[in-house]
C-alpha positions in Angstrom: 32.8 -32.2 -17.6 34.8 -32.1 -14.6 32.5 -30.2 -11.9 29.5 -32.6 -12.9 31.9 -35.7 -12.5 32.8 -34.6 -9.2 29.4 -34.4 -7.9 28.7 -37.4 -9.6 31.4 -39.7 -8.4 30.3 -38.5 -4.6 26.6 -40.5 -4.9 26.1 -43.9 -4.1 26.7 -46.1 -7.0 23.3 -48.0 -7.7 23.1 -51.8 -7.7 22.1 -53.8 -10.8 18.4 -54.3 -9.0 18.4 -50.7 -8.9 19.0 -50.3 -12.0 16.2 -52.9 -13.2 13.6 -51.4 -10.7 14.1 -48.0 -12.0 13.5 -49.1 -15.6 10.2 -50.4 -14.6 9.6 -47.1 -12.9 10.5 -44.9 -16.0 8.3 -47.3 -18.1 5.3 -45.9 -16.3 6.1 -42.6 -14.7 4.0 -40.7 -17.4 1.4 -41.7 -19.9 3.7 -42.3 -22.7 1.1 -44.3 -24.7 -0.1 -40.9 -25.1 2.9 -38.6 -25.8 5.7 -41.2 -27.6 5.1 -42.8 -31.3 4.1 -46.6 -30.6 6.7 -47.9 -33.2 10.7 -47.7 -33.2 12.5 -46.1 -33.5 10.8 -43.9 -30.9 12.4 -40.6 -29.0 15.3 -40.5 -26.8 15.8 -40.5 -23.0 18.6 -39.7 -21.3 19.7 -41.3 -17.7 21.9 -39.6 -15.2 23.0 -39.4 -11.7 21.3 -36.3 -9.8 21.7 -35.2 -6.1 18.3 -33.9 -5.8 16.8 -37.4 -7.2 13.7 -38.0 -5.7 12.8 -34.5 -4.4 10.5 -32.0 -5.2 11.2 -28.6 -7.6 10.0 -25.6 -6.0 10.1 -22.3 -7.8 9.7 -19.1 -5.7 9.6 -15.3 -6.9 12.0 -14.3 -9.2 12.8 -17.9 -10.6 14.6 -18.8 -7.7 15.0 -22.7 -7.3 15.2 -25.1 -4.5 14.7 -28.5 -3.9 12.8 -30.0 -0.9 12.6 -33.8 0.4 9.3 -35.8 0.0 8.2 -36.8 3.4 4.8 -38.1 4.8 3.9 -34.6 5.3 3.8 -34.0 1.7 1.5 -33.7 -0.9 2.4 -36.3 -3.7 1.2 -34.2 -6.7 2.0 -36.7 -9.2 0.8 -40.1 -9.3 4.5 -41.5 -10.1 6.1 -39.2 -7.1 7.3 -41.0 -4.2 8.6 -40.6 -1.0 12.0 -39.2 -1.2 13.3 -42.3 1.2 11.6 -44.7 -1.1 12.8 -43.3 -4.2 16.0 -43.5 -2.7 15.8 -47.0 -1.0 14.6 -48.1 -4.9 16.6 -46.3 -7.2 19.5 -44.3 -5.4 20.3 -41.5 -7.2 18.9 -42.3 -10.9 17.2 -39.7 -12.7 16.1 -39.7 -16.3 15.1 -36.7 -18.7 13.0 -36.5 -21.9 11.2 -33.8 -24.0 8.2 -35.7 -24.6 5.4 -35.6 -21.8 4.0 -32.6 -19.7 5.5 -30.4 -17.0 2.9 -29.4 -14.5 3.2 -26.4 -12.2 1.1 -25.8 -9.7 1.6 -23.4 -6.8 0.3 -22.8 -2.8 -0.7 -20.3 -0.4 3.4 -19.6 0.5 3.7 -18.4 -3.4 6.3 -21.6 -4.2 5.2 -23.2 -7.6 6.0 -27.1 -7.3 7.0 -28.2 -10.8 6.1 -32.1 -11.2 9.2 -32.4 -13.3 12.9 -31.7 -13.4 14.4 -29.1 -15.8 17.1 -31.6 -17.0 19.1 -32.9 -18.6 20.7 -30.4 -15.6 21.3 -30.7 -12.0 20.9 -28.0 -9.5 23.8 -27.4 -7.1 23.2 -24.4 -5.5 22.6 -20.8 -6.0 25.7 -19.6 -4.8 26.9 -21.0 -7.8 26.7 -19.2 -11.4 27.1 -22.1 -13.6 23.9 -22.4 -15.9 22.5 -25.1 -18.7 20.7 -22.3 -20.2 21.9 -19.7 -22.2 22.8 -16.6 -20.9 21.9 -14.0 -23.5 18.5 -16.0 -23.9 18.2 -15.7 -19.8 19.0 -11.9 -20.1 16.3 -11.2 -23.0 13.7 -13.3 -21.0 14.7 -11.6 -17.7 13.7 -8.2 -19.6 10.5 -9.4 -21.2 9.1 -12.8 -20.2 6.0 -12.9 -18.5 6.2 -14.1 -14.4 4.2 -17.3 -13.8 0.7 -16.2 -13.7 -0.5 -15.2 -9.6 -3.3 -17.7 -9.9 -1.0 -20.7 -10.8 1.5 -19.4 -7.8 -1.4 -19.0 -5.4 -2.9 -22.7 -6.5 -5.8 -21.6 -8.0 -5.1 -23.1 -11.1 -2.7 -25.2 -12.7 -0.1 -24.6 -15.5 0.7 -27.7 -18.2 3.5 -27.4 -20.5 4.9 -29.7 -23.0 8.6 -27.5 -23.1 10.4 -27.3 -19.8 9.1 -24.2 -17.9 13.2 -22.5 -18.0 11.1 -19.1 -18.7 10.4 -18.9 -15.0 13.6 -20.6 -13.7 16.8 -18.3 -12.8 20.0 -19.8 -14.5 22.2 -19.5 -11.4 22.9 -22.6 -9.3 22.3 -24.8 -12.2 24.7 -27.4 -14.1 24.0 -28.6 -17.3 25.2 -32.7 -17.7 28.0 -32.9 -20.2 27.2 -34.1 -23.9 29.4 -37.3 -23.4 27.4 -38.2 -20.2 24.1 -37.8 -21.8 25.3 -39.8 -24.9 26.6 -42.7 -22.9 23.0 -42.4 -21.0 20.8 -42.7 -24.2 18.2 -45.1 -24.8 15.1 -44.4 -27.7 11.7 -45.6 -26.1 8.5 -46.1 -27.8 4.7 -45.6 -26.1 4.7 -49.6 -26.5 6.8 -49.3 -23.1 3.8 -48.4 -20.7 1.2 -51.0 -20.0 -1.4 -49.0 -21.1 -0.7 -49.1 -24.9 -2.4 -52.4 -25.0 -5.8 -50.5 -25.6 -6.8 -51.7 -28.8 -8.0 -48.3 -29.7 -4.4 -47.4 -30.2 -3.7 -49.5 -32.8 -6.6 -49.3 -34.8 -6.0 -46.4 -37.2 -2.3 -47.1 -36.9 -2.2 -50.7 -38.0 -5.5 -50.9 -40.2 -4.7 -47.7 -42.2 -1.0 -46.9 -41.9 0.5 -50.7 -41.0 2.6 -50.7 -44.2 4.8 -47.5 -42.4 5.1 -49.1 -39.5 8.8 -50.0 -37.7 9.1 -52.9 -35.5 12.4 -54.3 -34.4 13.2 -58.0 -35.6 14.5 -58.9 -32.5 10.9 -58.6 -31.1 9.0 -59.8 -34.2 9.4 -57.4 -36.8 6.7 -57.6 -39.7 4.8 -60.7 -38.1 4.4 -58.7 -35.1 2.7 -55.8 -37.2 0.5 -58.2 -39.0 -0.6 -59.8 -35.6 -1.4 -56.2 -34.3 -3.4 -55.5 -37.4 -5.3 -58.5 -37.1 -6.2 -57.8 -33.5 -7.1 -54.3 -34.5 -9.4 -55.4 -37.1 -11.1 -58.1 -35.4 -11.4 -56.9 -31.9 -11.1 -60.2 -30.1 -13.1 -60.1 -27.1 -9.6 -60.7 -25.2 -8.2 -58.1 -27.4 -6.0 -56.5 -24.4 -5.0 -59.5 -23.0 -4.0 -60.8 -26.7 -1.9 -57.4 -27.2 0.0 -57.8 -23.8 1.4 -60.5 -25.1 2.6 -59.4 -28.1 4.0 -56.3 -26.7 5.8 -58.1 -23.8 8.9 -58.8 -25.7 9.2 -55.0 -27.1 8.4 -53.8 -23.8 11.3 -56.1 -22.2 13.5 -55.3 -24.8 13.2 -51.6 -24.3 13.8 -51.9 -20.5 17.0 -53.7 -21.3 18.1 -50.8 -23.5 17.6 -48.8 -20.4 19.4 -50.9 -18.3 22.4 -51.0 -20.6 21.8 -47.2 -21.2 22.5 -46.8 -17.3 25.2 -48.9 -17.2 27.0 -47.4 -19.9 26.6 -44.3 -18.2 27.7 -45.3 -14.8 30.8 -46.3 -16.5 31.8 -42.9 -18.2 31.0 -41.2 -14.6 33.8 -43.7 -13.0 36.6 -43.2 -15.7 
């Protein structure tokens, strides 16, 4: 706890506007409508401060890791990527982690592999440090039997996609796990509804027409009434169904963004204690 707090407390505290902007960013950072359940309770997301927020994670041979700033000369591989100075202006050093969605690895001619997501919830503090967010025994075994990143991925001829963080390819040196108390403080449950594309009627057809009795929806944003409206739109598919769904889902999207902001505020309070 102490080591992480020393790092986090040195970082500038994000403003209230940056918290709100980051919630908006996270809502569209990945195609959550594909990866998260559309109804509550959803899946956990954690928010924390990371000294490398807004930078690219690069994996070298032997599992070495480093971060580089994204500049005008940097290829922005993922659609959610922003130049580092833009990211820091908008969000400060805020970062998030979730177990859902894909990690994408893509190499280049110099043998470095770009990972489009961090390995969080952990921060990299330099290879001279031996602290690890991963199991020492697990990594001892992996070093003996693990497969290396395929050469065709490393040289940029193909892309590797995974639903699990690529820790099998990464040395444990220099990584520091975000303490459990910080993760609990910065926790919010999100659903696929948070993404704007969740207003696609095809996402709701099977879910609402055949399984509406099993859906859970917060009373704060309509409860059973919202579910019945979703069912009606999915069954009848009016010409303006997407617009109707947007109106129906907006209160729930707003609620989840408030949850994200509250989680970040609670995390910042815990860092400041």
